[in-house]
N, CA, C and O atoms as CSV, one atom per row, in Angstrom:
chain,resi,resn,atom,element,x,y,z
A,1,MET,N,N,12.404,-13.084,-1.554
A,1,MET,CA,C,10.955,-13.093,-1.509
A,1,MET,C,C,10.428,-12.180,-2.614
A,1,MET,O,O,10.883,-11.042,-2.736
A,2,PRO,N,N,9.482,-12.653,-3.418
A,2,PRO,CA,C,8.878,-11.784,-4.436
A,2,PRO,C,C,8.133,-10.625,-3.786
A,2,PRO,O,O,7.612,-10.746,-2.678
A,3,LYS,N,N,8.093,-9.512,-4.487
A,3,LYS,CA,C,7.414,-8.313,-3.986
A,3,LYS,C,C,6.487,-7.766,-5.054
A,3,LYS,O,O,6.726,-7.925,-6.251
A,4,LEU,N,N,5.420,-7.116,-4.597
A,4,LEU,CA,C,4.563,-6.408,-5.530
A,4,LEU,C,C,3.872,-5.258,-4.813
A,4,LEU,O,O,3.728,-5.253,-3.591
A,5,MET,N,N,3.452,-4.288,-5.609
A,5,MET,CA,C,2.678,-3.170,-5.085
A,5,MET,C,C,1.209,-3.455,-5.322
A,5,MET,O,O,0.812,-3.813,-6.431
A,6,LEU,N,N,0.404,-3.298,-4.288
A,6,LEU,CA,C,-1.041,-3.431,-4.410
A,6,LEU,C,C,-1.619,-2.024,-4.521
A,6,LEU,O,O,-1.583,-1.252,-3.563
A,7,LEU,N,N,-2.150,-1.699,-5.692
A,7,LEU,CA,C,-2.798,-0.402,-5.894
A,7,LEU,C,C,-4.248,-0.582,-5.491
A,7,LEU,O,O,-4.983,-1.360,-6.097
A,8,THR,N,N,-4.651,0.149,-4.459
A,8,THR,CA,C,-5.957,-0.095,-3.860
A,8,THR,C,C,-6.609,1.203,-3.397
A,8,THR,O,O,-6.047,2.288,-3.550
A,9,THR,N,N,-7.783,1.073,-2.839
A,9,THR,CA,C,-8.496,2.208,-2.260
A,9,THR,C,C,-8.665,1.970,-0.766
A,9,THR,O,O,-8.440,0.865,-0.271
A,10,ASP,N,N,-9.057,3.000,-0.070
A,10,ASP,CA,C,-9.321,2.894,1.363
A,10,ASP,C,C,-10.419,1.894,1.683
A,10,ASP,O,O,-10.369,1.212,2.706
A,11,ARG,N,N,-11.374,1.813,0.836
A,11,ARG,CA,C,-12.591,1.083,1.160
A,11,ARG,C,C,-12.715,-0.285,0.492
A,11,ARG,O,O,-13.790,-0.885,0.513
A,12,SER,N,N,-11.642,-0.779,-0.095
A,12,SER,CA,C,-11.720,-2.074,-0.763
A,12,SER,C,C,-11.942,-3.183,0.259
A,12,SER,O,O,-11.198,-3.297,1.233
A,13,TYR,N,N,-12.954,-3.987,0.034
A,13,TYR,CA,C,-13.233,-5.109,0.930
A,13,TYR,C,C,-12.348,-6.312,0.626
A,13,TYR,O,O,-12.383,-7.301,1.358
A,14,ARG,N,N,-11.558,-6.244,-0.441
A,14,ARG,CA,C,-10.746,-7.385,-0.847
A,14,ARG,C,C,-9.314,-7.346,-0.306
A,14,ARG,O,O,-8.571,-8.315,-0.465
A,15,ASN,N,N,-8.927,-6.267,0.314
A,15,ASN,CA,C,-7.540,-6.146,0.774
A,15,ASN,C,C,-7.135,-7.266,1.714
A,15,ASN,O,O,-6.059,-7.843,1.563
A,16,ASN,N,N,-7.978,-7.576,2.674
A,16,ASN,CA,C,-7.620,-8.604,3.648
A,16,ASN,C,C,-7.405,-9.949,2.968
A,16,ASN,O,O,-6.428,-10.637,3.261
A,17,ALA,N,N,-8.289,-10.328,2.078
A,17,ALA,CA,C,-8.139,-11.595,1.363
A,17,ALA,C,C,-6.874,-11.592,0.501
A,17,ALA,O,O,-6.180,-12.603,0.401
A,18,PHE,N,N,-6.587,-10.462,-0.110
A,18,PHE,CA,C,-5.386,-10.361,-0.937
A,18,PHE,C,C,-4.135,-10.566,-0.087
A,18,PHE,O,O,-3.229,-11.303,-0.476
A,19,PHE,N,N,-4.087,-9.911,1.079
A,19,PHE,CA,C,-2.928,-10.059,1.951
A,19,PHE,C,C,-2.798,-11.484,2.482
A,19,PHE,O,O,-1.684,-11.995,2.598
A,20,GLN,N,N,-3.894,-12.119,2.799
A,20,GLN,CA,C,-3.834,-13.496,3.273
A,20,GLN,C,C,-3.284,-14.414,2.178
A,20,GLN,O,O,-2.451,-15.280,2.448
A,21,ALA,N,N,-3.750,-14.222,0.946
A,21,ALA,CA,C,-3.246,-15.044,-0.159
A,21,ALA,C,C,-1.763,-14.776,-0.400
A,21,ALA,O,O,-0.995,-15.712,-0.622
A,22,ALA,N,N,-1.358,-13.522,-0.359
A,22,ALA,CA,C,0.056,-13.181,-0.560
A,22,ALA,C,C,0.924,-13.804,0.529
A,22,ALA,O,O,2.022,-14.290,0.261
A,23,GLN,N,N,0.422,-13.785,1.747
A,23,GLN,CA,C,1.178,-14.387,2.844
A,23,GLN,C,C,1.343,-15.893,2.621
A,23,GLN,O,O,2.426,-16.436,2.842
A,24,ARG,N,N,0.277,-16.567,2.186
A,24,ARG,CA,C,0.367,-18.012,1.913
A,24,ARG,C,C,1.364,-18.305,0.798
A,24,ARG,O,O,2.026,-19.343,0.812
A,25,LEU,N,N,1.473,-17.391,-0.170
A,25,LEU,CA,C,2.385,-17.577,-1.298
A,25,LEU,C,C,3.774,-16.996,-1.043
A,25,LEU,O,O,4.643,-17.043,-1.914
A,26,ASP,N,N,3.979,-16.445,0.162
A,26,ASP,CA,C,5.247,-15.844,0.553
A,26,ASP,C,C,5.635,-14.694,-0.382
A,26,ASP,O,O,6.764,-14.612,-0.866
A,27,ILE,N,N,4.662,-13.814,-0.615
A,27,ILE,CA,C,4.871,-12.615,-1.435
A,27,ILE,C,C,4.743,-11.403,-0.530
A,27,ILE,O,O,3.780,-11.282,0.227
A,28,ASP,N,N,5.709,-10.515,-0.608
A,28,ASP,CA,C,5.711,-9.290,0.179
A,28,ASP,C,C,4.940,-8.223,-0.593
A,28,ASP,O,O,5.244,-7.957,-1.756
A,29,VAL,N,N,3.941,-7.608,0.052
A,29,VAL,CA,C,3.051,-6.667,-0.616
A,29,VAL,C,C,3.211,-5.266,-0.025
A,29,VAL,O,O,3.216,-5.087,1.193
A,30,LEU,N,N,3.340,-4.289,-0.903
A,30,LEU,CA,C,3.378,-2.892,-0.498
A,30,LEU,C,C,2.073,-2.242,-0.939
A,30,LEU,O,O,1.860,-2.057,-2.137
A,31,PRO,N,N,1.187,-1.887,0.006
A,31,PRO,CA,C,-0.065,-1.246,-0.375
A,31,PRO,C,C,0.150,0.227,-0.723
A,31,PRO,O,O,0.788,0.966,0.026
A,32,VAL,N,N,-0.386,0.638,-1.858
A,32,VAL,CA,C,-0.355,2.028,-2.291
A,32,VAL,C,C,-1.813,2.439,-2.459
A,32,VAL,O,O,-2.543,1.859,-3.263
A,33,VAL,N,N,-2.228,3.439,-1.696
A,33,VAL,CA,C,-3.638,3.803,-1.610
A,33,VAL,C,C,-3.939,5.026,-2.472
A,33,VAL,O,O,-3.175,5.991,-2.491
A,34,ASP,N,N,-5.062,4.969,-3.183
A,34,ASP,CA,C,-5.529,6.091,-3.998
A,34,ASP,C,C,-6.004,7.208,-3.078
A,34,ASP,O,O,-6.989,7.054,-2.355
A,35,MET,N,N,-5.294,8.338,-3.111
A,35,MET,CA,C,-5.700,9.505,-2.330
A,35,MET,C,C,-5.058,10.753,-2.904
A,35,MET,O,O,-4.012,10.686,-3.551
A,36,THR,N,N,-5.683,11.877,-2.666
A,36,THR,CA,C,-5.156,13.139,-3.167
A,36,THR,C,C,-3.874,13.492,-2.422
A,36,THR,O,O,-3.653,13.007,-1.312
A,37,PRO,N,N,-3.021,14.336,-3.022
A,37,PRO,CA,C,-1.791,14.743,-2.335
A,37,PRO,C,C,-2.067,15.411,-0.979
A,37,PRO,O,O,-1.316,15.208,-0.024
A,38,ALA,N,N,-3.131,16.199,-0.894
A,38,ALA,CA,C,-3.457,16.861,0.376
A,38,ALA,C,C,-3.767,15.829,1.463
A,38,ALA,O,O,-3.304,15.956,2.597
A,39,LEU,N,N,-4.538,14.828,1.117
A,39,LEU,CA,C,-4.862,13.784,2.089
A,39,LEU,C,C,-3.631,12.954,2.431
A,39,LEU,O,O,-3.429,12.603,3.593
A,40,ALA,N,N,-2.815,12.640,1.445
A,40,ALA,CA,C,-1.590,11.874,1.695
A,40,ALA,C,C,-0.661,12.631,2.635
A,40,ALA,O,O,-0.005,12.018,3.476
A,41,ALA,N,N,-0.595,13.954,2.505
A,41,ALA,CA,C,0.260,14.758,3.384
A,41,ALA,C,C,-0.220,14.695,4.829
A,41,ALA,O,O,0.584,14.833,5.751
A,42,GLN,N,N,-1.510,14.491,5.037
A,42,GLN,CA,C,-2.069,14.396,6.388
A,42,GLN,C,C,-1.912,13.001,6.985
A,42,GLN,O,O,-2.121,12.810,8.183
A,43,GLN,N,N,-1.546,12.029,6.156
A,43,GLN,CA,C,-1.424,10.640,6.614
A,43,GLN,C,C,-0.055,10.081,6.231
A,43,GLN,O,O,0.030,9.201,5.374
A,44,PRO,N,N,1.013,10.575,6.849
A,44,PRO,CA,C,2.368,10.161,6.453
A,44,PRO,C,C,2.663,8.684,6.710
A,44,PRO,O,O,3.647,8.163,6.184
A,45,GLN,N,N,1.848,8.003,7.494
A,45,GLN,CA,C,2.078,6.588,7.757
A,45,GLN,C,C,1.633,5.724,6.584
A,45,GLN,O,O,1.861,4.515,6.585
A,46,ARG,N,N,1.000,6.333,5.582
A,46,ARG,CA,C,0.508,5.598,4.428
A,46,ARG,C,C,1.238,6.047,3.169
A,46,ARG,O,O,1.780,7.150,3.109
A,47,ILE,N,N,1.244,5.186,2.178
A,47,ILE,CA,C,1.767,5.567,0.871
A,47,ILE,C,C,0.558,5.861,0.006
A,47,ILE,O,O,-0.195,4.959,-0.361
A,48,GLY,N,N,0.380,7.138,-0.316
A,48,GLY,CA,C,-0.781,7.564,-1.088
A,48,GLY,C,C,-0.376,8.151,-2.426
A,48,GLY,O,O,0.590,8.907,-2.522
A,49,VAL,N,N,-1.124,7.795,-3.453
A,49,VAL,CA,C,-0.907,8.297,-4.802
A,49,VAL,C,C,-2.275,8.638,-5.385
A,49,VAL,O,O,-3.235,7.889,-5.203
A,50,ASP,N,N,-2.361,9.758,-6.080
A,50,ASP,CA,C,-3.614,10.166,-6.710
A,50,ASP,C,C,-3.752,9.453,-8.049
A,50,ASP,O,O,-3.151,9.866,-9.041
A,51,PHE,N,N,-4.545,8.380,-8.080
A,51,PHE,CA,C,-4.724,7.602,-9.301
A,51,PHE,C,C,-5.529,8.356,-10.351
A,51,PHE,O,O,-5.540,7.968,-11.519
A,52,GLY,N,N,-6.197,9.425,-9.950
A,52,GLY,CA,C,-6.973,10.237,-10.885
A,52,GLY,C,C,-6.105,11.075,-11.810
A,52,GLY,O,O,-6.602,11.661,-12.772
A,53,ARG,N,N,-4.819,11.132,-11.525
A,53,ARG,CA,C,-3.855,11.845,-12.374
A,53,ARG,C,C,-2.844,10.822,-12.869
A,53,ARG,O,O,-1.766,10.686,-12.288
A,54,PRO,N,N,-3.179,10.096,-13.942
A,54,PRO,CA,C,-2.382,8.937,-14.363
A,54,PRO,C,C,-0.908,9.216,-14.628
A,54,PRO,O,O,-0.059,8.410,-14.245
A,55,ASP,N,N,-0.578,10.335,-15.275
A,55,ASP,CA,C,0.831,10.612,-15.562
A,55,ASP,C,C,1.616,10.833,-14.278
A,55,ASP,O,O,2.717,10.308,-14.112
A,56,ASP,N,N,1.034,11.623,-13.364
A,56,ASP,CA,C,1.696,11.864,-12.073
A,56,ASP,C,C,1.766,10.580,-11.253
A,56,ASP,O,O,2.761,10.319,-10.577
A,57,ALA,N,N,0.695,9.776,-11.317
A,57,ALA,CA,C,0.672,8.517,-10.569
A,57,ALA,C,C,1.762,7.580,-11.063
A,57,ALA,O,O,2.437,6.935,-10.261
A,58,ALA,N,N,1.938,7.499,-12.371
A,58,ALA,CA,C,2.974,6.620,-12.929
A,58,ALA,C,C,4.357,7.049,-12.458
A,58,ALA,O,O,5.180,6.207,-12.100
A,59,GLU,N,N,4.616,8.346,-12.454
A,59,GLU,CA,C,5.905,8.843,-11.964
A,59,GLU,C,C,6.080,8.533,-10.485
A,59,GLU,O,O,7.151,8.100,-10.059
A,60,ALA,N,N,5.029,8.753,-9.704
A,60,ALA,CA,C,5.107,8.492,-8.263
A,60,ALA,C,C,5.343,7.012,-7.987
A,60,ALA,O,O,6.156,6.661,-7.132
A,61,LEU,N,N,4.637,6.142,-8.709
A,61,LEU,CA,C,4.813,4.700,-8.508
A,61,LEU,C,C,6.216,4.249,-8.893
A,61,LEU,O,O,6.801,3.399,-8.220
A,62,ALA,N,N,6.756,4.808,-9.965
A,62,ALA,CA,C,8.127,4.470,-10.356
A,62,ALA,C,C,9.112,4.903,-9.272
A,62,ALA,O,O,10.054,4.174,-8.960
A,63,ALA,N,N,8.895,6.089,-8.699
A,63,ALA,CA,C,9.780,6.569,-7.630
A,63,ALA,C,C,9.666,5.687,-6.387
A,63,ALA,O,O,10.673,5.373,-5.754
A,64,ILE,N,N,8.457,5.291,-6.042
A,64,ILE,CA,C,8.254,4.406,-4.888
A,64,ILE,C,C,8.966,3.074,-5.123
A,64,ILE,O,O,9.621,2.547,-4.224
A,65,ALA,N,N,8.833,2.541,-6.320
A,65,ALA,CA,C,9.493,1.268,-6.641
A,65,ALA,C,C,11.003,1.393,-6.522
A,65,ALA,O,O,11.657,0.513,-5.963
A,66,ARG,N,N,11.560,2.478,-7.043
A,66,ARG,CA,C,13.017,2.661,-6.944
A,66,ARG,C,C,13.463,2.718,-5.491
A,66,ARG,O,O,14.504,2.162,-5.143
A,67,ARG,N,N,12.686,3.386,-4.636
A,67,ARG,CA,C,13.067,3.535,-3.226
A,67,ARG,C,C,12.868,2.259,-2.428
A,67,ARG,O,O,13.660,1.968,-1.532
A,68,THR,N,N,11.833,1.493,-2.730
A,68,THR,CA,C,11.452,0.404,-1.832
A,68,THR,C,C,11.769,-0.996,-2.327
A,68,THR,O,O,11.891,-1.913,-1.515
A,69,MET,N,N,11.904,-1.187,-3.601
A,69,MET,CA,C,12.074,-2.552,-4.104
A,69,MET,C,C,13.397,-3.181,-3.655
A,69,MET,O,O,13.513,-4.406,-3.624
A,70,SER,N,N,14.374,-2.378,-3.313
A,70,SER,CA,C,15.644,-2.941,-2.851
A,70,SER,C,C,15.635,-3.275,-1.360
A,70,SER,O,O,16.580,-3.886,-0.861
A,71,MET,N,N,14.580,-2.883,-0.644
A,71,MET,CA,C,14.493,-3.207,0.780
A,71,MET,C,C,14.319,-4.718,0.935
A,71,MET,O,O,13.615,-5.335,0.136
A,72,PRO,N,N,14.945,-5.324,1.943
A,72,PRO,CA,C,14.820,-6.772,2.097
A,72,PRO,C,C,13.385,-7.227,2.360
A,72,PRO,O,O,12.994,-8.314,1.936
A,73,CYS,N,N,12.599,-6.405,3.055
A,73,CYS,CA,C,11.199,-6.748,3.294
A,73,CYS,C,C,10.448,-5.484,3.688
A,73,CYS,O,O,11.045,-4.465,4.035
A,74,TRP,N,N,9.152,-5.576,3.627
A,74,TRP,CA,C,8.285,-4.479,4.058
A,74,TRP,C,C,7.577,-4.952,5.315
A,74,TRP,O,O,6.604,-5.698,5.214
A,75,PRO,N,N,8.029,-4.547,6.498
A,75,PRO,CA,C,7.509,-5.118,7.741
A,75,PRO,C,C,6.070,-4.740,8.064
A,75,PRO,O,O,5.486,-5.326,8.975
A,76,TRP,N,N,5.485,-3.797,7.365
A,76,TRP,CA,C,4.149,-3.312,7.717
A,76,TRP,C,C,3.043,-3.981,6.913
A,76,TRP,O,O,1.905,-3.512,6.951
A,77,THR,N,N,3.326,-5.036,6.201
A,77,THR,CA,C,2.340,-5.584,5.279
A,77,THR,C,C,1.617,-6.812,5.807
A,77,THR,O,O,1.283,-7.707,5.031
A,78,THR,N,N,1.374,-6.874,7.087
A,78,THR,CA,C,0.651,-8.023,7.624
A,78,THR,C,C,-0.839,-7.875,7.341
A,78,THR,O,O,-1.349,-6.755,7.339
A,79,PRO,N,N,-1.540,-8.961,7.105
A,79,PRO,CA,C,-2.966,-8.877,6.796
A,79,PRO,C,C,-3.785,-8.207,7.880
A,79,PRO,O,O,-4.799,-7.579,7.577
A,80,ALA,N,N,-3.376,-8.321,9.139
A,80,ALA,CA,C,-4.160,-7.720,10.224
A,80,ALA,C,C,-4.315,-6.215,10.052
A,80,ALA,O,O,-5.302,-5.645,10.518
A,81,ARG,N,N,-3.385,-5.575,9.409
A,81,ARG,CA,C,-3.474,-4.133,9.229
A,81,ARG,C,C,-4.559,-3.745,8.230
A,81,ARG,O,O,-4.917,-2.572,8.130
A,82,TRP,N,N,-5.081,-4.713,7.499
A,82,TRP,CA,C,-6.121,-4.437,6.502
A,82,TRP,C,C,-7.451,-5.058,6.897
A,82,TRP,O,O,-8.375,-5.107,6.085
A,83,SER,N,N,-7.560,-5.528,8.116
A,83,SER,CA,C,-8.740,-6.307,8.475
A,83,SER,C,C,-9.985,-5.467,8.729
A,83,SER,O,O,-11.096,-5.976,8.584
A,84,ARG,N,N,-9.842,-4.215,9.099
A,84,ARG,CA,C,-11.017,-3.386,9.373
A,84,ARG,C,C,-10.881,-2.040,8.686
A,84,ARG,O,O,-9.816,-1.427,8.747
A,85,PRO,N,N,-11.931,-1.567,8.037
A,85,PRO,CA,C,-11.870,-0.236,7.406
A,85,PRO,C,C,-11.602,0.850,8.437
A,85,PRO,O,O,-12.106,0.810,9.559
A,86,ASN,N,N,-10.796,1.819,8.027
A,86,ASN,CA,C,-10.519,3.018,8.825
A,86,ASN,C,C,-9.856,2.730,10.157
A,86,ASN,O,O,-9.941,3.554,11.068
A,87,ARG,N,N,-9.204,1.599,10.301
A,87,ARG,CA,C,-8.477,1.290,11.528
A,87,ARG,C,C,-7.057,1.799,11.397
A,87,ARG,O,O,-6.336,1.387,10.489
A,88,ALA,N,N,-6.646,2.676,12.275
A,88,ALA,CA,C,-5.295,3.249,12.207
A,88,ALA,C,C,-4.282,2.190,12.614
A,88,ALA,O,O,-4.501,1.435,13.562
A,89,ALA,N,N,-3.180,2.144,11.893
A,89,ALA,CA,C,-2.089,1.226,12.202
A,89,ALA,C,C,-0.789,1.893,11.801
A,89,ALA,O,O,-0.775,2.689,10.861
A,90,PRO,N,N,0.305,1.591,12.489
A,90,PRO,CA,C,1.572,2.167,12.080
A,90,PRO,C,C,1.993,1.634,10.725
A,90,PRO,O,O,1.568,0.551,10.323
A,91,GLY,N,N,2.803,2.366,10.034
A,91,GLY,CA,C,3.243,1.958,8.693
A,91,GLY,C,C,2.430,2.686,7.639
A,91,GLY,O,O,1.562,3.489,7.981
A,92,PRO,N,N,2.687,2.429,6.384
A,92,PRO,CA,C,2.031,3.176,5.327
A,92,PRO,C,C,0.585,2.784,5.097
A,92,PRO,O,O,-0.121,3.483,4.371
A,93,ALA,N,N,0.122,1.707,5.679
A,93,ALA,CA,C,-1.258,1.297,5.436
A,93,ALA,C,C,-2.022,1.259,6.740
A,93,ALA,O,O,-1.505,0.810,7.763
A,94,SER,N,N,-3.233,1.724,6.700
A,94,SER,CA,C,-4.108,1.563,7.851
A,94,SER,C,C,-5.494,1.305,7.346
A,94,SER,O,O,-6.098,2.138,6.670
A,95,GLN,N,N,-5.978,0.175,7.670
A,95,GLN,CA,C,-7.350,-0.166,7.302
A,95,GLN,C,C,-7.775,-1.360,8.079
A,95,GLN,O,O,-8.905,-1.825,7.928
């Protein structure tokens, strides 16, 4: 199954549509949310990267890819987890 990382924000209204399209195309999506390191430390169920620091973000994204791209699937990437803003869900994404 093809995989990709979705670099997004907490408040994007397009996440649900993106996940629905990816599901129809049988693409496994790993959401990576723009957030400061302090906020990411408070939300361990999410994968957070500070996009405001591009060099650090690039290193973090490369490390995430090395760790996760070999996984057979990402079980937390169902569209329902992105259907409502600020909705807590298990896994690295909650929205």
